[in-house]
C-alpha positions as CSV (number, residue, x, y, z in Angstrom):
1,M,-15.5,-7.9,15.3
2,L,-17.4,-7.3,12.1
3,I,-16.4,-3.6,12.0
4,S,-12.8,-4.6,12.6
5,L,-12.8,-7.1,9.7
6,G,-14.6,-4.6,7.5
7,L,-12.0,-1.9,8.1
8,Y,-9.2,-4.4,7.3
9,S,-11.1,-5.4,4.2
10,I,-11.3,-1.8,3.0
11,A,-7.5,-1.6,3.4
12,V,-7.1,-4.8,1.4
13,V,-9.3,-3.4,-1.4
14,G,-7.1,-0.3,-1.4
15,V,-3.9,-2.5,-1.6
16,F,-5.3,-4.4,-4.6
17,L,-6.3,-1.1,-6.3
18,V,-2.7,0.2,-5.9
19,A,-1.3,-3.1,-7.1
20,R,-3.6,-2.9,-10.2
21,K,-2.4,0.7,-10.9
22,Y,1.3,-0.1,-10.8
23,G,0.8,-3.5,-12.4
24,L,-1.1,-2.2,-15.4
25,S,-0.1,1.4,-15.9
26,A,2.4,2.6,-18.4
27,A,5.7,3.6,-16.7
28,P,6.5,6.1,-15.6
29,L,3.4,7.5,-14.0
30,E,3.0,11.2,-14.4
31,Y,4.4,12.2,-11.1
32,H,7.5,10.1,-11.6
33,K,7.9,11.5,-15.0
34,S,7.7,15.0,-13.7
35,I,10.4,14.3,-11.2
36,I,12.7,12.6,-13.7
37,E,12.3,15.3,-16.3
38,R,13.8,17.8,-14.0
39,D,17.1,16.3,-14.9
40,G,16.3,15.6,-18.6
41,A,14.1,13.4,-20.7
42,V,13.0,9.9,-19.6
43,S,15.3,7.6,-21.4
44,E,14.2,4.2,-22.7
45,G,16.5,2.5,-20.1
46,T,15.0,4.6,-17.3
47,Q,11.5,3.8,-18.5
48,R,12.3,0.0,-18.6
49,V,13.8,0.0,-15.1
50,I,10.8,1.9,-13.7
51,E,8.4,-0.5,-15.5
52,A,10.2,-3.4,-13.9
53,L,10.0,-1.9,-10.5
54,Y,6.3,-1.1,-10.9
55,R,5.6,-4.7,-11.9
56,V,7.6,-6.1,-8.9
57,W,5.9,-3.6,-6.5
58,A,2.5,-4.5,-7.9
59,A,3.1,-8.3,-7.5
60,S,4.4,-7.7,-3.9
61,L,1.4,-5.6,-3.0
62,A,-1.0,-8.2,-4.5
63,G,0.8,-11.0,-2.5
64,F,0.6,-8.8,0.6
65,G,-3.1,-8.2,0.0
66,L,-3.8,-11.9,-0.5
67,C,-2.0,-12.7,2.8
68,L,-4.0,-10.1,4.6
69,L,-7.2,-11.4,3.1
70,G,-6.4,-14.9,4.2
71,L,-5.8,-13.8,7.7
72,I,-9.0,-11.7,7.7
73,L,-11.2,-14.4,6.3
74,G,-9.5,-17.2,8.2
75,A,-8.1,-17.0,11.6
76,A,-9.3,-13.4,12.4
77,A,-12.9,-14.2,11.4
78,G,-12.6,-17.4,13.5
79,G,-11.9,-15.4,16.6
80,A,-8.2,-15.8,17.0
81,A,-6.2,-12.9,18.4
82,W,-2.9,-13.4,16.7
83,P,-3.9,-12.5,13.2
84,H,-5.0,-9.0,14.3
85,V,-1.5,-8.4,15.6
86,V,0.1,-9.8,12.4
87,I,-2.2,-7.6,10.3
88,L,-1.2,-4.5,12.2
89,V,2.5,-5.2,12.3
90,A,2.7,-6.3,8.6
91,T,0.7,-3.2,7.6
92,F,3.1,-0.9,9.5
93,A,6.1,-2.7,7.9
94,M,4.6,-2.0,4.4
95,A,3.0,1.4,5.1
96,I,5.8,3.3,6.9
97,P,8.3,3.3,4.0
98,S,5.3,3.8,1.6
99,I,4.5,7.0,3.5
100,V,7.9,8.3,4.6
101,V,9.9,7.9,1.3
102,P,7.3,9.4,-1.1
103,R,6.6,12.2,1.4
104,R,10.3,13.1,1.5
105,V,10.4,13.1,-2.3
106,E,7.4,15.3,-2.5
107,K,8.9,17.7,0.0
108,D,12.2,17.8,-2.0
109,T,10.6,18.1,-5.4
110,S,7.2,19.8,-4.8
111,V,5.7,17.0,-7.0
112,K,2.6,15.5,-5.3
113,T,3.2,11.8,-4.5
114,P,0.7,9.1,-3.3
115,W,1.9,8.9,0.3
116,R,-1.5,10.0,1.5
117,L,-3.2,6.8,0.1
118,A,-0.7,4.7,2.1
119,L,-1.5,6.7,5.2
120,A,-5.3,6.3,4.6
121,L,-4.9,2.5,4.3
122,L,-2.7,2.4,7.5
123,V,-5.4,4.4,9.3
124,A,-8.1,1.9,8.2
125,V,-6.0,-1.0,9.6
126,V,-5.2,0.9,12.9
127,L,-8.9,1.7,13.3
128,G,-9.7,-1.9,12.6
129,F,-7.3,-3.1,15.2
130,V,-8.7,-0.6,17.8
131,A,-12.2,-1.8,16.9
132,W,-11.1,-5.4,17.5
133,L,-9.6,-4.4,20.9
134,F,-13.0,-3.0,21.9
135,G,-14.9,-6.0,20.5
136,Y,-16.3,-4.5,17.4
């Protein structure tokens, strides 16, 4: 079970790092700016809206990470089965749109977006779940 909890924890660290980036970075990030500037300059209003969305996204991610951490250190570490299912389902709920939507934008604009990071974090959780299934 230690490997499972370790893989989940790696994903949580990644979630916190992404939350930090969007919570503390100036908006818009370079890849967003590149996409927006295809239609003109980034206006002050657009910048403010994006900054607000970044901060809300960052807070949501941080809250998600805290919930996962609580499940990992609490019920999952205590041997309960249900938190593993919750961790997997909640991660899929967060990761799928975080992969699909930016990937679609990247395909449409040819501007590289961070969907690969969301995929990597999802893979860590899936591998953690599989490790748990096999008793690791």
